[in-house]
C-alpha positions as a Markdown table, in Angstrom:
| # | Residue | x | y | z |
|---|---|---|---|---|
| 1 | Met | 0.0 | 0.0 | 0.0 |
| 2 | Lys | 1.7 | 3.1 | -1.2 |
| 3 | Leu | -0.1 | 6.0 | 0.5 |
| 4 | Ser | 1.4 | 9.4 | 1.1 |
| 5 | Lys | 1.9 | 10.2 | 4.8 |
| 6 | Lys | -0.8 | 12.8 | 4.5 |
| 7 | Leu | -3.3 | 10.4 | 3.0 |
| 8 | Phe | -2.4 | 7.8 | 5.6 |
| 9 | Ile | -3.1 | 10.2 | 8.4 |
| 10 | Ile | -6.4 | 11.3 | 6.9 |
| 11 | Gly | -7.4 | 7.6 | 6.5 |
| 12 | Leu | -6.4 | 6.9 | 10.1 |
| 13 | Val | -8.6 | 9.7 | 11.3 |
| 14 | Ile | -11.5 | 8.4 | 9.3 |
| 15 | Leu | -11.0 | 4.9 | 10.5 |
| 16 | Leu | -10.9 | 6.0 | 14.1 |
| 17 | Ala | -14.0 | 8.0 | 13.6 |
| 18 | Val | -15.9 | 5.1 | 12.2 |
| 19 | Gln | -14.7 | 2.8 | 15.0 |
| 20 | Leu | -15.5 | 5.3 | 17.8 |
| 21 | Ser | -19.0 | 5.8 | 16.4 |
| 22 | Gly | -19.6 | 2.1 | 16.7 |
| 23 | Cys | -20.2 | 1.6 | 13.0 |
| 24 | Gly | -19.1 | -1.8 | 11.6 |
| 25 | Ala | -19.0 | -3.5 | 15.0 |
| 26 | Lys | -19.2 | -7.2 | 14.8 |
| 27 | Ser | -21.8 | -9.3 | 16.6 |
| 28 | Ala | -20.4 | -11.3 | 19.4 |
| 29 | Glu | -22.1 | -14.3 | 17.9 |
| 30 | Gly | -19.8 | -14.3 | 14.9 |
| 31 | Ser | -17.5 | -17.2 | 14.3 |
| 32 | Ala | -14.6 | -18.2 | 12.0 |
| 33 | Glu | -16.9 | -20.4 | 10.0 |
| 34 | Gly | -19.4 | -17.6 | 9.4 |
| 35 | Asn | -19.2 | -14.1 | 10.9 |
| 36 | Pro | -22.3 | -12.0 | 10.3 |
| 37 | Thr | -21.9 | -9.4 | 7.6 |
| 38 | Ala | -21.1 | -5.9 | 8.7 |
| 39 | Ser | -24.0 | -3.6 | 9.3 |
| 40 | Ser | -25.7 | -2.2 | 6.1 |
| 41 | Asp | -24.5 | 1.4 | 6.7 |
| 42 | Val | -20.8 | 0.3 | 6.4 |
| 43 | Gln | -20.2 | -0.6 | 2.8 |
| 44 | Lys | -16.8 | 0.9 | 2.0 |
| 45 | Asp | -13.3 | 0.9 | 3.3 |
| 46 | Pro | -13.0 | 4.3 | 5.2 |
| 47 | Ile | -9.5 | 4.8 | 3.9 |
| 48 | Thr | -9.7 | 3.9 | 0.2 |
| 49 | Gly | -13.5 | 4.2 | -0.4 |
| 50 | Glu | -13.5 | 0.8 | -2.0 |
| 51 | Ile | -16.7 | -1.2 | -1.5 |
| 52 | Tyr | -16.1 | -4.1 | 0.8 |
| 53 | Pro | -16.1 | -7.6 | -0.5 |
| 54 | Asp | -18.7 | -10.1 | 0.6 |
| 55 | Gln | -16.1 | -11.9 | 2.7 |
| 56 | Ile | -12.4 | -12.0 | 3.6 |
| 57 | Asn | -10.7 | -15.4 | 3.0 |
| 58 | Ile | -8.3 | -16.2 | 5.8 |
| 59 | Gly | -5.8 | -19.0 | 5.7 |
| 60 | Val | -5.0 | -20.7 | 9.0 |
| 61 | Ile | -2.2 | -23.2 | 9.4 |
| 62 | Glu | -2.6 | -26.7 | 11.0 |
| 63 | Gly | -0.5 | -26.9 | 14.1 |
| 64 | Gly | -0.2 | -23.1 | 14.4 |
| 65 | Pro | -1.0 | -21.9 | 17.9 |
| 66 | Glu | -2.0 | -18.4 | 16.6 |
| 67 | Ser | -4.5 | -20.1 | 14.3 |
| 68 | Ala | -5.9 | -22.2 | 17.2 |
| 69 | Ile | -6.4 | -19.2 | 19.4 |
| 70 | Leu | -7.8 | -17.0 | 16.6 |
| 71 | Ile | -10.5 | -19.5 | 15.9 |
| 72 | Gln | -11.2 | -20.9 | 19.4 |
| 73 | Glu | -11.5 | -17.4 | 20.9 |
| 74 | Asn | -13.4 | -16.0 | 17.9 |
| 75 | Tyr | -11.0 | -13.1 | 17.5 |
| 76 | Phe | -12.1 | -12.8 | 13.8 |
| 77 | Ser | -15.4 | -11.3 | 15.1 |
| 78 | Gly | -13.8 | -7.8 | 15.0 |
| 79 | Ile | -13.4 | -8.0 | 11.2 |
| 80 | Gly | -16.0 | -5.9 | 9.3 |
| 81 | Val | -17.1 | -8.5 | 6.8 |
| 82 | Lys | -18.0 | -12.2 | 6.8 |
| 83 | Val | -14.9 | -14.4 | 7.5 |
| 84 | Asn | -14.2 | -17.5 | 5.5 |
| 85 | Ala | -11.4 | -19.3 | 7.4 |
| 86 | Val | -9.8 | -22.3 | 5.8 |
| 87 | Thr | -7.2 | -24.6 | 7.4 |
| 88 | Tyr | -4.2 | -25.7 | 5.4 |
| 89 | Ser | -1.7 | -28.4 | 6.3 |
| 90 | Ala | 1.4 | -26.5 | 5.1 |
| 91 | Gly | 2.5 | -23.0 | 4.2 |
| 92 | Thr | 3.2 | -24.1 | 0.6 |
| 93 | Asp | -0.5 | -24.9 | 0.3 |
| 94 | Ile | -1.3 | -21.3 | 1.5 |
| 95 | Asn | 1.1 | -19.9 | -1.1 |
| 96 | Asn | -0.7 | -21.8 | -3.8 |
| 97 | Ala | -4.0 | -20.5 | -2.4 |
| 98 | Val | -2.8 | -16.9 | -2.5 |
| 99 | Val | -1.7 | -17.3 | -6.1 |
| 100 | Ser | -5.1 | -18.7 | -7.1 |
| 101 | Gly | -7.0 | -15.9 | -5.2 |
| 102 | Asp | -8.5 | -18.2 | -2.6 |
| 103 | Val | -6.6 | -16.6 | 0.4 |
| 104 | Asp | -6.5 | -12.9 | 1.2 |
| 105 | Val | -4.6 | -13.0 | 4.5 |
| 106 | Ala | -2.8 | -15.7 | 6.4 |
| 107 | Ser | -0.3 | -16.5 | 9.1 |
| 108 | Phe | 2.3 | -19.3 | 8.5 |
| 109 | Gly | 5.9 | -20.1 | 8.4 |
| 110 | Ser | 8.7 | -17.8 | 7.3 |
| 111 | Ser | 10.4 | -20.4 | 5.1 |
| 112 | Pro | 7.5 | -20.7 | 2.6 |
| 113 | Ile | 7.0 | -17.0 | 2.8 |
| 114 | Ala | 10.7 | -16.3 | 1.9 |
| 115 | Leu | 10.3 | -18.8 | -1.0 |
| 116 | Gly | 7.0 | -17.1 | -2.0 |
| 117 | Ile | 8.6 | -13.7 | -2.2 |
| 118 | Ala | 11.6 | -15.2 | -4.1 |
| 119 | Ser | 9.2 | -16.7 | -6.6 |
| 120 | Gly | 7.3 | -13.5 | -7.1 |
| 121 | Ile | 4.1 | -14.1 | -5.1 |
| 122 | Asp | 2.6 | -10.7 | -4.6 |
| 123 | Tyr | 1.9 | -10.3 | -0.9 |
| 124 | Lys | 3.0 | -8.1 | 1.9 |
| 125 | Val | 4.4 | -9.1 | 5.3 |
| 126 | Val | 2.1 | -7.4 | 7.8 |
| 127 | Phe | 2.9 | -9.1 | 11.2 |
| 128 | Ala | 5.2 | -11.5 | 12.9 |
| 129 | Pro | 3.2 | -13.3 | 15.7 |
| 130 | Tyr | 6.2 | -15.1 | 17.2 |
| 131 | Val | 9.6 | -16.6 | 16.7 |
| 132 | Gln | 9.4 | -20.4 | 17.0 |
| 133 | Gly | 11.0 | -22.0 | 20.1 |
| 134 | Gly | 10.9 | -25.3 | 22.0 |
| 135 | Asn | 9.1 | -28.1 | 20.3 |
| 136 | Ile | 6.8 | -26.1 | 18.1 |
| 137 | Glu | 8.5 | -28.1 | 15.4 |
| 138 | Ala | 11.0 | -30.8 | 16.2 |
| 139 | Leu | 13.1 | -33.7 | 14.8 |
| 140 | Val | 11.8 | -37.0 | 16.2 |
| 141 | Val | 13.5 | -40.3 | 15.7 |
| 142 | Lys | 12.3 | -43.9 | 16.4 |
| 143 | Asn | 13.3 | -45.2 | 19.8 |
| 144 | Asp | 14.4 | -48.6 | 18.6 |
| 145 | Leu | 17.2 | -47.2 | 16.3 |
| 146 | Gly | 19.4 | -46.1 | 19.2 |
| 147 | Ile | 20.0 | -42.6 | 17.6 |
| 148 | Arg | 21.1 | -40.0 | 20.2 |
| 149 | Ser | 22.2 | -37.1 | 18.0 |
| 150 | Val | 21.5 | -35.5 | 14.6 |
| 151 | Ala | 24.9 | -36.7 | 13.4 |
| 152 | Asp | 23.7 | -40.3 | 13.9 |
| 153 | Leu | 21.1 | -39.8 | 11.2 |
| 154 | Lys | 23.7 | -40.4 | 8.4 |
| 155 | Gly | 22.3 | -42.9 | 6.0 |
| 156 | Lys | 18.8 | -42.8 | 7.5 |
| 157 | Thr | 15.5 | -41.8 | 6.0 |
| 158 | Ile | 14.0 | -38.6 | 7.2 |
| 159 | Ala | 10.6 | -37.0 | 6.2 |
| 160 | Ala | 9.5 | -33.4 | 6.3 |
| 161 | Pro | 7.1 | -31.3 | 4.2 |
| 162 | Phe | 9.4 | -29.6 | 1.7 |
| 163 | Gly | 9.4 | -25.8 | 1.4 |
| 164 | Thr | 8.1 | -25.4 | 4.9 |
| 165 | Thr | 9.8 | -24.2 | 8.1 |
| 166 | Ser | 10.3 | -27.8 | 9.2 |
| 167 | His | 12.2 | -28.5 | 6.0 |
| 168 | Tyr | 14.3 | -25.4 | 6.5 |
| 169 | Ala | 14.9 | -26.4 | 10.2 |
| 170 | Leu | 15.9 | -30.0 | 9.2 |
| 171 | Leu | 18.4 | -28.8 | 6.6 |
| 172 | Asn | 19.9 | -26.4 | 9.1 |
| 173 | Ala | 20.0 | -29.1 | 11.8 |
| 174 | Leu | 21.8 | -31.5 | 9.4 |
| 175 | Glu | 24.3 | -28.8 | 8.4 |
| 176 | Leu | 25.1 | -27.9 | 12.0 |
| 177 | Ala | 25.7 | -31.6 | 12.7 |
| 178 | Gly | 28.2 | -31.8 | 9.8 |
| 179 | Leu | 25.8 | -33.5 | 7.4 |
| 180 | Gly | 24.6 | -32.5 | 4.0 |
| 181 | Pro | 21.1 | -33.2 | 2.5 |
| 182 | Asn | 22.7 | -36.1 | 0.5 |
| 183 | Asp | 24.0 | -37.8 | 3.7 |
| 184 | Ala | 20.4 | -38.9 | 4.4 |
| 185 | Thr | 17.4 | -39.8 | 2.3 |
| 186 | Leu | 15.0 | -36.9 | 2.6 |
| 187 | Leu | 11.3 | -37.5 | 1.7 |
| 188 | Asp | 8.7 | -34.8 | 1.0 |
| 189 | Met | 5.7 | -35.7 | 3.2 |
| 190 | Gly | 2.9 | -33.8 | 4.9 |
| 191 | Gly | 1.8 | -34.5 | 8.5 |
| 192 | Gln | -0.7 | -37.3 | 7.9 |
| 193 | Asp | 1.5 | -39.0 | 5.5 |
| 194 | Ile | 4.4 | -38.8 | 8.0 |
| 195 | Val | 2.3 | -40.5 | 10.7 |
| 196 | Ala | 1.3 | -43.3 | 8.2 |
| 197 | Ala | 4.9 | -43.8 | 7.0 |
| 198 | Trp | 6.2 | -43.8 | 10.6 |
| 199 | Thr | 3.6 | -46.5 | 11.6 |
| 200 | Arg | 4.6 | -48.6 | 8.5 |
| 201 | Gly | 8.2 | -48.3 | 9.3 |
| 202 | Asp | 9.1 | -46.5 | 6.1 |
| 203 | Ile | 10.9 | -43.7 | 7.8 |
| 204 | Asp | 13.5 | -43.4 | 10.6 |
| 205 | Ala | 12.8 | -39.8 | 11.6 |
| 206 | Ala | 10.8 | -36.8 | 10.8 |
| 207 | Tyr | 11.0 | -33.0 | 11.3 |
| 208 | Ile | 7.3 | -31.9 | 11.8 |
| 209 | Trp | 4.9 | -30.0 | 14.0 |
| 210 | Ser | 1.8 | -31.1 | 16.0 |
| 211 | Pro | -0.4 | -33.1 | 15.8 |
| 212 | Ala | 1.8 | -35.4 | 13.7 |
| 213 | Leu | 4.8 | -34.7 | 16.1 |
| 214 | Asp | 2.7 | -35.8 | 19.1 |
| 215 | Glu | 1.8 | -39.1 | 17.3 |
| 216 | Cys | 5.3 | -39.9 | 16.3 |
| 217 | Ser | 6.6 | -39.0 | 19.8 |
| 218 | Lys | 4.6 | -41.9 | 21.3 |
| 219 | Ser | 7.2 | -44.2 | 19.9 |
| 220 | Gly | 10.0 | -41.8 | 19.3 |
| 221 | Ser | 12.4 | -39.3 | 20.9 |
| 222 | Ile | 13.1 | -35.7 | 20.0 |
| 223 | Ile | 16.8 | -35.0 | 19.3 |
| 224 | Thr | 16.6 | -31.4 | 18.4 |
| 225 | Asn | 13.9 | -28.7 | 17.9 |
| 226 | Asp | 13.3 | -25.1 | 16.9 |
| 227 | Gly | 14.3 | -23.8 | 20.3 |
| 228 | Glu | 17.8 | -25.4 | 20.1 |
| 229 | Leu | 18.2 | -24.1 | 16.6 |
| 230 | Ala | 17.3 | -20.6 | 17.7 |
| 231 | Ala | 20.0 | -20.8 | 20.4 |
| 232 | Gln | 22.4 | -21.6 | 17.6 |
| 233 | Gly | 21.3 | -18.6 | 15.6 |
| 234 | Val | 18.7 | -20.1 | 13.3 |
| 235 | Leu | 15.7 | -17.9 | 13.8 |
| 236 | Ile | 12.4 | -19.1 | 12.4 |
| 237 | Pro | 9.6 | -16.5 | 12.8 |
| 238 | Glu | 5.9 | -17.1 | 12.1 |
| 239 | Ile | 4.7 | -14.4 | 9.7 |
| 240 | Ala | 1.3 | -13.0 | 8.6 |
| 241 | Val | 0.9 | -11.8 | 5.0 |
| 242 | Ala | -1.8 | -10.1 | 3.0 |
| 243 | Ser | -2.3 | -10.2 | -0.7 |
| 244 | Thr | -1.0 | -6.9 | -2.1 |
| 245 | Ala | -4.1 | -6.3 | -4.3 |
| 246 | Phe | -6.4 | -7.0 | -1.3 |
| 247 | Ser | -4.4 | -4.8 | 1.1 |
| 248 | Glu | -4.3 | -1.9 | -1.3 |
| 249 | Lys | -8.1 | -2.0 | -1.7 |
| 250 | Tyr | -9.0 | -2.9 | 1.9 |
| 251 | Pro | -6.4 | -1.6 | 4.3 |
| 252 | Thr | -9.0 | -1.4 | 7.1 |
| 253 | Leu | -9.9 | -5.1 | 6.8 |
| 254 | Val | -6.2 | -6.1 | 6.9 |
| 255 | Ser | -5.6 | -3.9 | 10.0 |
| 256 | Gln | -8.6 | -5.6 | 11.6 |
| 257 | Tyr | -7.0 | -9.0 | 10.9 |
| 258 | Val | -3.7 | -7.7 | 12.4 |
| 259 | Lys | -5.7 | -6.5 | 15.4 |
| 260 | Ala | -7.0 | -10.1 | 15.8 |
| 261 | Leu | -3.4 | -11.3 | 16.0 |
| 262 | Leu | -2.7 | -8.6 | 18.6 |
| 263 | Asp | -5.5 | -10.1 | 20.6 |
| 264 | Val | -3.8 | -13.4 | 20.4 |
| 265 | Tyr | -0.7 | -11.9 | 21.9 |
| 266 | Gly | -2.8 | -10.3 | 24.6 |
| 267 | Leu | -4.3 | -13.6 | 25.6 |
| 268 | Val | -1.0 | -15.4 | 25.6 |
| 269 | Lys | 0.6 | -12.8 | 27.9 |
| 270 | Gly | -2.5 | -12.3 | 30.0 |
| 271 | Asp | -4.0 | -15.8 | 30.4 |
| 272 | Ser | -1.6 | -18.4 | 29.1 |
| 273 | Glu | -3.7 | -21.2 | 30.6 |
| 274 | Lys | -6.7 | -20.2 | 28.5 |
| 275 | Ala | -4.5 | -19.8 | 25.4 |
| 276 | Thr | -3.0 | -23.3 | 26.0 |
| 277 | Gln | -6.5 | -24.8 | 26.4 |
| 278 | Ala | -7.5 | -23.2 | 23.0 |
| 279 | Val | -4.5 | -24.8 | 21.3 |
| 280 | Ala | -5.2 | -28.2 | 22.9 |
| 281 | Asp | -8.9 | -28.0 | 21.9 |
| 282 | Trp | -8.3 | -27.0 | 18.3 |
| 283 | Glu | -5.4 | -29.3 | 17.6 |
| 284 | Gly | -6.9 | -32.2 | 19.5 |
| 285 | Ile | -3.9 | -32.7 | 21.7 |
| 286 | Ser | -3.3 | -32.8 | 25.4 |
| 287 | Val | -2.9 | -29.6 | 27.4 |
| 288 | Glu | 0.6 | -30.8 | 28.4 |
| 289 | Asn | 1.6 | -31.0 | 24.7 |
| 290 | Ala | 0.0 | -27.7 | 23.9 |
| 291 | Lys | 1.7 | -25.9 | 26.7 |
| 292 | Gly | 5.0 | -25.6 | 24.9 |
| 293 | Gln | 3.4 | -24.0 | 21.8 |
| 294 | Val | 2.3 | -21.1 | 24.1 |
| 295 | Asp | 5.1 | -20.9 | 26.6 |
| 296 | Asp | 8.2 | -21.7 | 24.5 |
| 297 | Asn | 7.6 | -19.4 | 21.5 |
| 298 | Ile | 8.9 | -15.9 | 21.6 |
| 299 | Trp | 5.7 | -13.8 | 21.1 |
| 300 | Val | 6.0 | -10.3 | 19.7 |
| 301 | Ser | 3.9 | -7.3 | 20.8 |
| 302 | Gly | 2.5 | -4.7 | 18.6 |
| 303 | Glu | 5.1 | -2.1 | 19.6 |
| 304 | Glu | 7.9 | -4.7 | 19.1 |
| 305 | Gln | 6.6 | -5.3 | 15.5 |
| 306 | Leu | 7.6 | -1.7 | 14.7 |
| 307 | Ser | 11.1 | -2.0 | 16.2 |
| 308 | Ala | 14.4 | -2.7 | 14.4 |
| 309 | Asp | 14.2 | -6.3 | 15.4 |
| 310 | Tyr | 11.1 | -7.1 | 13.4 |
| 311 | Leu | 9.1 | -5.2 | 10.7 |
| 312 | Gly | 10.6 | -1.8 | 11.5 |
| 313 | Thr | 9.0 | 1.3 | 10.0 |
| 314 | Ala | 8.2 | 2.6 | 6.5 |
| 315 | Glu | 11.3 | 4.7 | 6.6 |
| 316 | Lys | 13.6 | 1.9 | 7.9 |
| 317 | Lys | 12.7 | -1.7 | 7.6 |
| 318 | Gly | 13.7 | -4.0 | 10.4 |
| 319 | Lys | 15.7 | -7.3 | 10.8 |
| 320 | Leu | 12.8 | -9.4 | 9.6 |
| 321 | Ala | 13.8 | -8.5 | 6.0 |
| 322 | Val | 17.3 | -9.8 | 6.8 |
| 323 | Thr | 15.9 | -13.0 | 8.2 |
| 324 | Leu | 13.8 | -13.6 | 5.1 |
| 325 | Lys | 16.8 | -12.9 | 2.9 |
| 326 | Thr | 18.9 | -15.3 | 5.0 |
| 327 | Ile | 16.3 | -18.1 | 4.6 |
| 328 | Ala | 16.2 | -17.5 | 0.8 |
| 329 | Asp | 20.0 | -17.5 | 0.5 |
| 330 | Phe | 20.1 | -20.8 | 2.5 |
| 331 | His | 17.5 | -22.4 | 0.1 |
| 332 | Gln | 19.7 | -21.2 | -2.8 |
| 333 | Ser | 22.7 | -22.8 | -1.3 |
| 334 | Gln | 20.8 | -26.1 | -0.9 |
| 335 | Gly | 19.7 | -26.0 | -4.5 |
| 336 | Asn | 16.0 | -25.5 | -3.7 |
| 337 | Ile | 15.8 | -22.2 | -5.7 |
| 338 | Ser | 18.1 | -21.0 | -8.5 |
| 339 | Lys | 18.6 | -17.5 | -7.2 |
| 340 | Ala | 17.6 | -15.6 | -4.1 |
| 341 | Pro | 16.5 | -12.0 | -4.7 |
| 342 | Glu | 18.4 | -9.0 | -3.4 |
| 343 | Ser | 17.7 | -7.6 | 0.1 |
| 344 | Lys | 15.6 | -4.8 | -1.3 |
| 345 | Thr | 13.0 | -7.3 | -2.6 |
| 346 | Phe | 12.4 | -8.5 | 1.0 |
| 347 | Glu | 12.4 | -5.0 | 2.4 |
| 348 | Asp | 9.8 | -3.9 | -0.1 |
| 349 | Ala | 7.6 | -6.8 | 0.8 |
| 350 | Ile | 7.3 | -5.6 | 4.4 |
| 351 | Asp | 4.5 | -3.1 | 5.2 |
| 352 | Pro | 4.3 | -1.9 | 8.9 |
| 353 | Ser | 1.4 | 0.4 | 8.2 |
| 354 | Phe | -1.2 | -2.2 | 9.1 |
| 355 | Val | 0.3 | -2.7 | 12.5 |
| 356 | Glu | 0.2 | 1.1 | 13.0 |
| 357 | Leu | -3.5 | 1.1 | 12.1 |
| 358 | Ala | -4.2 | -2.0 | 14.3 |
| 359 | Leu | -2.6 | -0.4 | 17.3 |
| 360 | Gln | -5.2 | 2.4 | 17.1 |
| 361 | Ile | -8.2 | 0.0 | 17.2 |
| 362 | Lys | -9.8 | -0.4 | 20.6 |
């Protein structure tokens, strides 16, 4: 969204006036499956004047704690149009849905987003809910193999969904252990296929997230995870994006989506037990297993989003652009993409203005 500073301020004033007057308020009965449509007197985005669409299509990621909390706590109810929330099993699937026009906004892993930007997918980075830590994603191995470290996986068969943060984490874990991708057999599998292959005995290990991780852990042991990688300098943030075309037409709706993510942060910090229960209920896992997804991740506040460590500002983008560039460069070195774009491409893909707007919403 390329608005002059003057236009942005005018739009912000209009947006606040609409919100303070109570127009466009969502019914508390709204849900992710079918929020009620905004009241009839609010038909246009107060910033751009564009007539609102019938609905906003939101991608949510399987195993994502922010997705679980958004839906279980009905934080989408603050969005001014009907919400169509669709769950995807991997970030690569969300990328495809953005390209096809089936997703307007979504929150998922930074690795598929870096690859998406590198391949020319036209979306903007609008938020970073958290940096992955603990066992949000982990490398699990079968107990009967006697494997105690990542280096012991040489010659073994390991599954992960390619192009995802788990794939990126696995490749980094192997490299840190002195192994290359050719030192083990790597198979491209989604969560359900990993569980089936694990049960059949077709694979020795997998880097994956819940609920597949929990199923494999019943007869396996975790030998490294995103938290250990973070301690070694491999940062894997979760990132929210918005289709560029959609965000330019409906900046208010995108800012309301970002506000919902800010509400997730508020619950995590204000009532972690309730947040944990939401994750457990949505993912169908135990509260004990869900706890790490809430407590171990590094959650990022709205104010921190605009700092040099994350999105930064319109005038000076933050380190998130550097992280995305690092991820793309790593995939280039692994032969997953032919060439990573220059840093400016990632800087241009980050738009902090929606966080600025969301922070004004009460």
